C-alpha positions as CSV (number, residue, x, y, z in Angstrom):
1,M,0.0,0.0,0.0
2,N,1.6,3.3,-1.0
3,A,1.4,6.6,0.9
4,Q,-1.5,8.0,-1.2
5,E,-3.6,4.9,-0.6
6,L,-2.8,5.1,3.1
7,V,-4.1,8.7,3.3
8,S,-7.3,7.9,1.5
9,S,-8.0,4.6,3.1
10,S,-11.0,4.5,5.4
11,S,-10.4,1.0,6.7
12,R,-8.9,0.4,10.1
13,T,-5.2,-0.4,9.8
14,A,-4.5,-1.3,13.5
15,K,-6.0,-4.6,14.3
16,T,-6.6,-5.9,17.8
17,A,-6.3,-9.4,19.1
18,A,-7.8,-9.6,22.7
19,T,-6.4,-12.1,25.1
20,D,-7.8,-10.9,28.4
21,A,-9.2,-7.8,30.1
22,N,-5.9,-6.2,30.6
23,H,-3.8,-7.4,27.7
24,F,-4.1,-7.0,23.9
25,I,-1.9,-6.9,20.8
26,L,-2.0,-4.1,18.3
27,T,-0.9,-4.9,14.7
28,F,-0.1,-2.1,12.2
29,E,-0.2,-2.9,8.5
30,N,2.5,-0.6,7.4
31,N,5.9,-1.8,8.7
32,R,7.7,1.6,8.2
33,F,5.0,3.5,10.0
34,A,5.0,1.0,12.8
35,S,8.7,1.5,13.2
36,E,8.3,5.3,13.3
37,L,5.4,4.9,15.7
38,F,7.4,2.8,18.2
39,G,10.4,5.2,17.9
40,Q,14.1,4.6,17.7
41,F,15.0,1.7,20.2
42,D,11.2,1.7,21.0
43,Q,11.6,5.0,22.8
44,N,8.0,6.0,22.2
45,L,6.7,2.8,23.8
46,K,9.0,3.3,26.7
47,L,7.4,6.8,27.2
48,L,4.0,5.2,27.2
49,E,5.2,2.7,29.8
50,E,6.6,5.4,32.0
51,R,3.6,7.8,31.8
52,L,0.8,5.2,32.0
53,Q,2.5,2.5,34.1
54,I,1.9,-0.2,31.6
55,H,4.0,-2.8,29.8
56,A,4.5,-2.4,26.0
57,R,6.6,-4.8,24.0
58,A,7.2,-4.5,20.3
59,R,7.7,-7.4,17.9
60,G,7.9,-6.6,14.2
61,N,4.9,-4.4,13.4
62,S,2.9,-5.5,16.5
63,V,3.0,-4.3,20.1
64,S,1.8,-6.2,23.1
65,I,0.2,-4.0,25.8
66,S,-0.7,-5.1,29.3
67,G,-1.5,-3.5,32.6
68,D,-4.4,-1.7,34.2
69,L,-7.5,-1.7,32.0
70,L,-8.0,2.0,31.9
71,A,-4.3,2.7,31.2
72,T,-4.0,0.1,28.5
73,N,-7.0,1.6,26.7
74,Q,-5.5,5.0,27.0
75,A,-2.3,3.6,25.3
76,R,-4.4,2.1,22.6
77,R,-6.1,5.4,21.8
78,A,-2.8,7.3,21.8
79,L,-1.2,4.8,19.4
80,D,-4.2,4.8,17.1
81,F,-4.0,8.6,16.9
82,L,-0.3,8.7,16.3
83,Y,-0.5,6.0,13.6
84,A,-3.2,8.0,11.8
85,R,-0.9,11.0,12.0
86,L,1.8,9.1,10.2
87,Q,-0.7,7.9,7.6
88,S,-1.7,11.4,6.8
89,G,1.9,12.4,6.1
90,G,2.9,13.8,9.6
91,T,5.7,12.8,11.8
92,V,5.8,11.5,15.4
93,E,8.2,13.3,17.8
94,T,8.5,12.8,21.6
95,S,6.3,15.9,22.1
96,D,3.6,14.4,19.9
97,V,3.6,11.2,22.1
98,E,3.4,13.3,25.2
99,G,0.5,15.2,23.8
100,A,-1.4,12.1,22.7
101,I,-1.0,10.6,26.2
102,R,-2.2,13.8,27.9
103,M,-5.3,13.9,25.6
104,A,-6.1,10.2,26.1
105,V,-5.9,10.6,29.9
106,A,-8.0,13.8,29.9
107,A,-10.7,12.0,27.9
108,D,-11.1,9.6,30.8
109,D,-10.8,12.2,33.5
110,Q,-13.7,14.1,32.0
111,L,-16.1,11.1,32.4
112,T,-18.7,11.4,35.1
113,L,-19.3,7.7,35.5
114,P,-16.9,4.8,35.3
115,T,-17.2,2.7,32.2
116,L,-15.5,-0.3,30.6
117,E,-16.7,0.7,27.1
118,R,-13.9,1.4,24.7
119,K,-14.0,5.0,23.8
120,A,-13.8,6.7,20.4
121,K,-10.6,7.7,18.8
122,L,-8.9,10.8,20.0
123,T,-9.8,14.1,18.2
124,M,-7.5,17.1,18.7
125,A,-7.9,20.6,17.4
126,Q,-5.4,21.5,14.6
127,I,-4.0,24.7,13.0
128,S,-2.6,24.2,9.5
129,T,-0.6,26.5,7.2
130,R,1.2,25.6,4.0
131,K,4.4,25.1,6.0
132,K,3.3,23.4,9.2
133,T,0.4,21.7,11.0
134,I,0.1,22.1,14.8
135,V,-2.0,19.6,16.9
136,A,-3.2,20.4,20.4
137,R,-1.0,18.8,23.0
138,T,-3.1,19.4,26.1
139,P,-6.9,19.7,26.7
140,T,-6.4,23.4,27.5
141,Q,-4.6,23.9,24.2
142,D,-7.5,22.1,22.5
143,A,-10.0,24.4,24.1
144,Y,-7.9,27.5,23.3
145,M,-7.6,26.5,19.6
146,R,-11.4,25.9,19.3
147,A,-12.0,29.3,21.0
148,L,-9.8,31.0,18.4
149,E,-12.0,29.6,15.7
150,R,-15.3,30.7,17.1
151,S,-14.8,33.9,19.1
152,E,-14.0,37.5,18.1
153,L,-12.0,38.3,21.2
154,V,-10.0,35.6,22.9
155,F,-7.9,35.9,26.1
156,G,-5.2,33.2,26.7
157,V,-3.7,33.6,30.2
158,G,-1.3,31.4,32.1
159,P,2.4,30.5,32.7
160,A,5.2,30.6,30.1
161,G,5.7,27.6,27.9
162,T,2.0,26.7,27.4
163,G,1.8,27.8,23.8
164,K,-0.4,30.9,24.2
165,T,1.4,33.2,21.9
166,Y,2.7,30.6,19.5
167,L,-0.8,29.2,18.8
168,A,-2.2,32.7,18.5
169,V,0.3,33.6,15.8
170,A,-0.3,30.2,14.1
171,H,-4.0,30.9,14.0
172,A,-3.5,34.3,12.6
173,A,-1.2,32.9,9.8
174,Q,-3.8,30.3,9.0
175,L,-6.6,33.0,8.6
176,L,-4.3,35.1,6.4
177,E,-3.5,32.2,4.1
178,R,-7.2,31.3,3.9
179,G,-8.1,34.9,2.9
180,V,-10.4,35.3,5.9
181,V,-8.5,38.4,6.9
182,D,-6.3,40.8,4.9
183,R,-3.5,41.4,7.5
184,I,-2.0,40.5,10.8
185,V,-1.0,43.0,13.5
186,L,1.3,41.8,16.3
187,S,1.9,44.0,19.3
188,R,3.5,44.0,22.7
189,P,3.9,46.7,25.4
190,A,7.6,47.8,25.5
191,V,8.0,47.3,29.3
192,E,11.3,46.1,30.6
193,A,11.9,43.3,33.0
194,G,14.5,45.0,35.1
195,E,16.2,46.8,32.2
196,R,15.8,50.2,30.5
197,L,15.2,50.8,26.8
198,G,17.6,53.8,27.1
199,F,20.5,51.4,27.6
200,L,19.9,49.7,24.2
201,P,21.6,51.2,21.1
202,G,19.8,52.2,17.9
203,D,16.6,53.9,16.9
204,M,13.1,53.1,18.2
205,K,12.6,50.1,15.9
206,E,16.0,48.6,16.9
207,K,15.2,49.2,20.6
208,V,11.7,47.5,20.5
209,D,12.6,44.6,18.2
210,P,14.0,42.5,21.0
211,Y,10.7,42.7,22.8
212,L,8.9,41.5,19.7
213,R,11.3,38.7,18.8
214,P,9.0,35.8,20.1
215,L,6.4,37.0,17.6
216,Y,8.9,37.0,14.7
217,D,10.0,33.5,15.7
218,A,6.5,32.2,15.6
219,L,5.8,33.8,12.2
220,Y,8.9,32.3,10.6
221,D,7.9,28.9,12.0
222,M,4.5,29.0,10.4
223,M,5.3,30.7,7.1
224,P,8.3,30.6,4.6
225,G,10.8,33.3,5.5
226,D,10.7,35.1,2.1
227,K,6.9,35.4,2.4
228,V,7.1,36.8,5.9
229,E,9.7,39.4,4.7
230,R,7.5,40.4,1.7
231,A,4.4,40.6,3.9
232,I,6.1,42.8,6.5
233,T,7.5,45.1,3.7
234,A,4.0,45.3,2.1
235,G,2.3,46.0,5.5
236,V,0.3,42.8,5.3
237,I,2.1,41.8,8.5
238,E,2.7,44.6,11.0
239,I,4.7,44.2,14.2
240,A,4.6,47.3,16.4
241,P,4.8,48.4,20.0
242,L,1.4,48.9,21.7
243,A,1.9,52.7,21.8
244,F,1.6,52.8,18.0
245,M,-2.0,51.4,18.1
246,R,-3.6,54.6,19.4
247,G,-6.2,56.2,17.1
248,R,-6.4,53.3,14.7
249,T,-9.3,51.1,13.6
250,L,-8.2,47.6,12.7
251,A,-10.7,46.0,10.2
252,N,-10.2,42.7,8.3
253,A,-7.3,41.9,10.6
254,V,-6.2,39.5,13.3
255,V,-4.7,41.6,16.1
256,I,-2.6,39.9,18.7
257,L,-1.5,41.6,22.0
258,D,1.3,39.6,23.7
259,E,2.6,40.1,27.3
260,A,-0.7,41.9,28.0
261,Q,-0.1,41.7,31.8
262,N,2.2,44.7,31.3
263,T,-0.5,47.0,30.0
264,T,-2.1,49.6,32.1
265,T,-5.9,50.0,32.4
266,M,-5.9,52.8,29.8
267,Q,-3.6,50.9,27.4
268,M,-5.8,47.8,27.5
269,K,-9.0,49.8,26.9
270,M,-7.3,51.6,24.0
271,F,-6.2,48.4,22.4
272,L,-9.5,46.6,22.8
273,T,-11.4,49.5,21.2
274,R,-9.3,49.2,18.0
275,L,-11.3,46.2,16.9
276,G,-12.9,46.9,13.5
277,E,-15.3,45.1,11.1
278,N,-14.4,41.5,10.4
279,G,-11.6,41.8,13.0
280,R,-10.3,39.3,15.5
281,M,-8.4,40.0,18.6
282,I,-6.2,37.6,20.7
283,V,-4.8,38.8,24.0
284,T,-2.1,36.7,25.8
285,G,-0.3,37.1,29.1
286,D,0.7,35.8,32.5
287,P,-0.9,37.7,35.4
288,S,1.8,36.3,37.7
289,Q,4.6,38.1,35.8
290,V,3.6,41.8,35.9
291,D,6.6,44.1,35.3
292,L,4.7,47.4,35.8
293,P,5.7,49.8,38.5
294,R,4.6,49.0,42.0
295,G,1.0,50.2,42.6
296,V,0.0,50.2,38.9
297,K,-2.8,47.7,38.2
298,S,-2.4,45.3,35.3
299,G,-4.8,46.1,32.4
300,L,-5.1,42.4,31.7
301,V,-6.2,41.5,35.2
302,E,-8.8,44.3,35.1
303,A,-10.1,43.3,31.6
304,L,-10.6,39.7,32.7
305,Q,-12.8,41.0,35.5
306,I,-14.8,43.5,33.5
307,L,-15.4,41.5,30.3
308,H,-16.1,38.1,31.8
309,D,-19.8,38.2,30.8
310,I,-19.5,39.9,27.4
311,E,-20.9,38.0,24.4
312,G,-18.2,37.0,21.9
313,V,-15.4,37.0,24.5
314,S,-13.6,33.7,25.4
315,V,-11.1,33.3,28.2
316,T,-8.8,30.2,28.4
317,R,-6.8,29.7,31.5
318,F,-3.6,27.7,31.2
319,K,-1.9,26.0,34.2
320,D,1.5,24.4,34.9
321,V,0.2,21.0,33.6
322,D,-0.2,22.7,30.2
323,V,3.5,23.6,29.8
324,V,4.8,21.9,26.6
325,R,8.4,23.0,26.7
326,H,11.0,21.0,28.6
327,P,9.4,19.1,31.5
328,M,11.7,21.1,33.8
329,V,9.8,24.2,32.9
330,A,6.6,22.8,34.4
331,R,8.4,21.9,37.6
332,I,9.9,25.4,37.8
333,V,6.4,27.0,37.4
334,R,5.0,24.8,40.1
335,A,7.8,25.6,42.5
336,Y,7.3,29.3,42.1
337,E,3.5,29.0,42.4
338,A,4.0,27.1,45.6
339,Q,6.3,29.8,47.0
340,T,4.1,32.7,46.1
341,A,0.3,32.3,46.0
342,V,-1.1,33.9,42.8
343,P,-4.7,35.1,42.9
344,D,-7.1,33.4,40.4
345,E,-7.7,36.5,38.2
346,S,-9.7,34.7,35.6
347,E,-12.3,32.1,35.0
348,H,-12.5,29.8,31.9
349,I,-15.3,31.2,29.8
350,G,-16.3,29.9,26.4
351,R,-18.9,31.5,24.3
């Protein structure tokens, strides 16, 4: 069976031979895909064993899975999902395995009653551009990506490393490629974390570019570099400090405000009222990392309180368990949160 046939095939390609309640064998028809699925030296299976406390042993294009009934079925759904990803032309990295495991576990955690019935295959929200396809790696990312599709104003708040900004830029690039919007506007407040702009050499653009670098990085990851450069030159993609937004009406555009915890009340109000016809706004930030002068209230924190009942507004709150960078980042976030209690400034609202 060639790659094209694999993509278009609707038949199940992972067959199950049941032996007892807690043990089964999965057999995958494509040997190459099975090898990629299991990983070099079966590293992906070892990750399944570690995370789900099961036993997984590969032999050829089959894998024998045994252990707790709930965990083994979670492993089955994760492997089914990852194999389908390979069939559709994708790749399977360690982070993809981690994401599939998280989603499989979350699907069971959300059940209100215990059940032994085998659940449907995993479905995860996706963002696709010509260069890259991103699949949700945590339930919160999944909810965030779905909120981006349906809401005109989306707040994504939570710790670093959860994908808030990256997914926002990816969604904006997707809408631009589809012709849903005519341009992308990316902005951040130029607030220093313990440094001063005056100590940096160059003109204003050269001084603020370091603050906007994460936005550039996400853009280049989602779109070919030459297209990004041409779009910036033509004004189709605009990257500017928040101060440059005053007095504008941004129609037919996706407007992203990153590091929004460092806006003042007036700056946030000014930004939110820039929304024009057929416009979308995405606001991201971490209320626990405010760099404003002491005594100045964060515009993000206040906006979350004021707008929580407004139609068309969606707020997604990320936690340390949603960190998708190096596992150490999640442990660092938890350690800091344990040391300093952070008020719960937002609720998860989806409209």
